[in-house]
C-alpha positions in Angstrom: -4.9 -15.1 -7.0 -7.8 -17.1 -8.0 -10.7 -18.1 -5.5 -13.0 -21.2 -6.4 -16.9 -21.2 -5.7 -18.2 -24.8 -4.5 -20.0 -25.2 -7.9 -16.5 -25.1 -9.6 -16.8 -21.5 -10.5 -13.5 -20.0 -10.5 -12.9 -15.9 -9.9 -9.6 -15.0 -11.3 -8.3 -11.5 -10.1 -6.0 -11.2 -12.9 -8.6 -11.6 -15.7 -11.1 -9.8 -14.0 -8.9 -6.9 -13.0 -10.8 -6.4 -9.3 -9.0 -8.0 -6.6 -11.4 -10.5 -4.8 -11.2 -8.8 -1.6 -12.1 -5.3 -3.1 -15.3 -7.0 -4.4 -18.9 -5.8 -2.5 -19.9 -8.0 0.2 -23.2 -8.7 -1.6 -21.0 -10.2 -4.6 -22.6 -13.7 -5.9 -21.2 -16.4 -8.1 -22.6 -15.6 -11.7 -23.1 -19.2 -12.3 -24.9 -20.2 -9.1 -25.7 -17.2 -7.0 -23.8 -18.3 -3.8 -22.3 -15.5 -1.9 -18.6 -14.6 -1.7 -18.1 -15.9 1.5 -18.1 -19.5 0.3 -15.1 -19.3 -2.0 -12.1 -20.7 -1.1 -8.4 -19.9 -2.7 -7.5 -21.9 -5.9 -4.2 -23.1 -6.8 
């Protein structure tokens, strides 16, 4: 599964090796710093 930040960054669970839901609540986008709550599922 992949999740996308509004800035365009894609978090790829398979590539990262960690499920998005298992990331800490204070996870931030590495590109723009937005919180995990703004990420949307990506196709």
